[in-house]
Structure formats: C-alpha cells, structure tokens
Steps between C-alpha positions, in 0.01 A plus 500: 500500500627707201610328177859630560518351849355171370750482216786581739397212726479260206843602377648473857361152552624379160852636572497334841387171363774512230764572757378212721485263211837597356724547798545338843596834674285685744283780380426810721160663442393835637125468569282732707241383743134598419167459652638317804675243277865435549733552207567122505124419475457753217781349300392146566141585397618664179718205407215257577260700285729482190682171553295277725703323772819492299681746717334433832819395682737782377378784724751524783733252345609619155285814493586741779230755540596845635214718633528837332337759289697690230247775498626611837839603358 
C-alpha cells in the first residue's frame, strides 16, 4: 500500500471517528469492495485496526455503508 493511500485511510478514519463522537446523526460512507470483502467488512476492519472495538456496533446503524468506487466516474 502506498504512503499516500495509507495516509488517506488514517485521515478518513480520524474524521469518521470525530463525526461519530461529536454528533448523533447517521454518517454515509462510500466504500468499495475488494478482495472478496464486502465494503462493510472493510470499513469495520479498518475501524477495529485503529480504534479497537469502540465502533463495533455502528456499522449498519449509525454508519451507512454504500458500495461504490469513485474511480469509476
């Protein structure tokens, strides 16, 4: 994984965590599937990597994952 991609993931997860901690609204995240992993699993794994189990129950409730890839547009 390139340094640019890694830094983008770190920034994204930090922004998502701040939104979840500061507001009670739902958050919609565009995430692509990759290597036979669903977008929900990818996002869940990323959140667990950086924050442990703190956000385990938000996927599907407060975090709405939309399967998509912005490079296709």
